[in-house]
C-alpha positions in Angstrom: -79.9 -135.5 -161.2 -79.3 -136.3 -164.8 -82.0 -133.9 -166.0 -80.4 -131.0 -164.1 -77.1 -132.0 -165.6 -78.4 -131.7 -169.2 -80.2 -128.4 -168.4 -77.0 -127.0 -166.8 -74.8 -128.1 -169.7 -77.2 -126.6 -172.3 -77.4 -123.3 -170.4 -73.7 -123.2 -170.1 -73.3 -123.8 -173.8 -75.6 -120.9 -174.5 -73.6 -118.7 -172.2 -70.3 -119.7 -173.7 -71.7 -118.8 -177.2 -71.8 -115.2 -175.9 -68.0 -115.3 -175.2 -68.2 -115.9 -171.5 -66.1 -118.6 -169.8 -68.3 -121.1 -167.9 -68.1 -124.6 -166.8 -70.4 -127.2 -165.1 -69.7 -129.6 -162.4 -72.1 -132.5 -161.7 -72.3 -134.6 -158.7 -73.5 -138.1 -159.6 -73.0 -139.1 -156.0 -73.1 -136.7 -153.1 -72.3 -139.0 -150.3 -69.7 -139.9 -149.2 -68.5 -136.5 -150.3 -64.9 -136.6 -151.5 -63.6 -133.0 -151.6 -60.4 -134.0 -153.5 -62.6 -134.7 -156.4 -64.0 -131.2 -156.9 -62.5 -128.6 -154.5 -59.8 -127.5 -157.0 -62.6 -126.6 -159.5 -64.6 -124.6 -157.0 -61.5 -122.8 -155.6 -60.4 -121.8 -159.2 -63.8 -120.5 -160.2 -64.5 -116.7 -160.1 -68.2 -117.4 -159.3 -69.9 -120.6 -158.3 -73.6 -121.0 -158.7 -75.4 -124.1 -157.3 -78.4 -125.3 -159.3 -80.8 -127.4 -157.2 -84.4 -128.7 -157.2 -85.2 -127.7 -153.6 -86.0 -124.7 -151.6 -83.2 -125.0 -148.9 -80.1 -125.5 -151.0 -79.3 -128.9 -149.6 -76.3 -129.6 -151.8 -74.7 -126.1 -151.3 -75.2 -126.6 -147.5 -73.6 -130.1 -147.6 -70.6 -128.7 -149.5 -70.2 -126.0 -147.0 -70.5 -128.3 -144.0 -68.1 -130.8 -145.4 -65.5 -128.4 -146.9 -66.0 -125.0 -145.5 -66.6 -123.6 -149.1 -69.5 -121.1 -149.2 -71.6 -121.1 -152.4 -73.2 -117.7 -152.4 -75.3 -117.9 -155.5 -78.0 -120.5 -156.0 -80.6 -121.2 -158.7 -83.4 -123.2 -157.0 -86.6 -124.4 -158.3 -89.1 -126.0 -155.9 -92.5 -125.6 -157.6 -92.7 -129.1 -158.9 -91.5 -128.2 -162.3 -88.2 -129.4 -163.9 -85.2 -127.1 -164.1 -84.8 -126.3 -167.8 -82.0 -124.4 -169.6 -84.4 -121.5 -170.1 -85.1 -121.4 -166.4 -81.4 -121.3 -165.5 -80.7 -118.6 -168.2 -83.6 -116.5 -166.9 -82.3 -116.7 -163.3 -78.7 -116.0 -164.5 -79.9 -112.9 -166.4 -81.7 -111.7 -163.3 -78.5 -111.4 -161.4 -77.9 -114.7 -159.7 
């Protein structure tokens, strides 16, 4: 999870440099899920994108199951390669 965190933070930094507001939220522990720790952030966001290294969106599904919050946009990588800031930015620019 740490590698995705650094990639997401670097991509967010690059997006911020173009005068766009963006934030990152990293889950160092996903279970037990404690919605009080993160739901305010998700509810306040205009758009939420879940970045995951799997094809099925496991974290986004877990969040929906436990909180009812639907994350509509996902950046997923499941080809065995790591998620990089460049990969995130490319997906973001392609309309994710």
